[in-house]
N, C-alpha and C positions, 0 to 999 in steps of 0.2 A: 490631779486625777488619780484615782485608785487603779492599781494594776489588777490583773486578773485574780490575784489572791490576797491583796492587801485588805480587802473588805473583811476578811475573816477576823482580823484583830479587833474590829469595831462591831462585830455581830452581837446581837442580843442573846444568841444561843451559845456563845463561846464557853460559858460556865455551866451549861445544861448537860444532862445525860444524853449523849449522842443517840442512844437507843430510842429515845422519845421521838426522834425525827425519822426513824426507820421502822415503822410498825410492820407487823406480820399480817398481811391482808388489809382489807378495807371494810370489814364488818365486825360486829361484836365489840370486844375490848379495843380493837384497833381504832374504832371511831372516836372514842374518848382520847386516845393517844394522839390522833391526828388533830383533833380540836385543840388540845393543849399546845402542840407544836405550832399550829397556825396562829394561836393567840400570842405566843412568844414572837413569832415573825411580825405580827401586827404592830408591835412596839419597836421594831428594829429600824435603825436609821440607814442600813445598807441592804435593805430587802431587795431593791432593784438589782444591785450588783450581784447578789446571791442568785437571783433568778437568771440573770444574764450568764453567770458562770455555769449554772445547770444546763442552760440551752447550749452554750458553746462546747461543753464537755459531754453532752448527751447523758446526763444523770437520769437514769430511768427509775431508780428506787428512792423512796423517801420524800420528805417535805423539804422543799427548797423555795426560798423567796415567798413563803406563805401559801404555796400551792402543793397539794397532794399529787400523787402520781398521775391520776386520770386527768385532772384539770391541767396539769403542767404539760402532759403529752399533747392535748388539744392546742394549747397555747404555743408549744414548740413547733407544731405543724404550721401554724399561721406565721410564726417568726421565720421559719425556713422559707416559706413561700414568699414572704416579703423580701428576704435577702436575695432569693433567686431573681425576683422581679427587678430589684434595684441593680443587680449585676447586669441584667439584660439591657436595662435602660442606659447604662453607662458605656 
């Protein structure tokens, strides 16, 4: 099983320019940048681990696990609600 950070060594983005994954804004040129980053994530074997890391460490900026900031925020809210529900059930 991968640890919280082992997935980074296997990531499709490890040799990419990190700036690609942290666009300024979400309109104009940033749209193309986000699409390129998401495309790299689409071919990544550790995409789920990356997304999980972003959720667990509350990464607010950038593209993580194939999701831009707004999409990831919505998913994280659901993820947090599921975790709370699971804790209450146990």
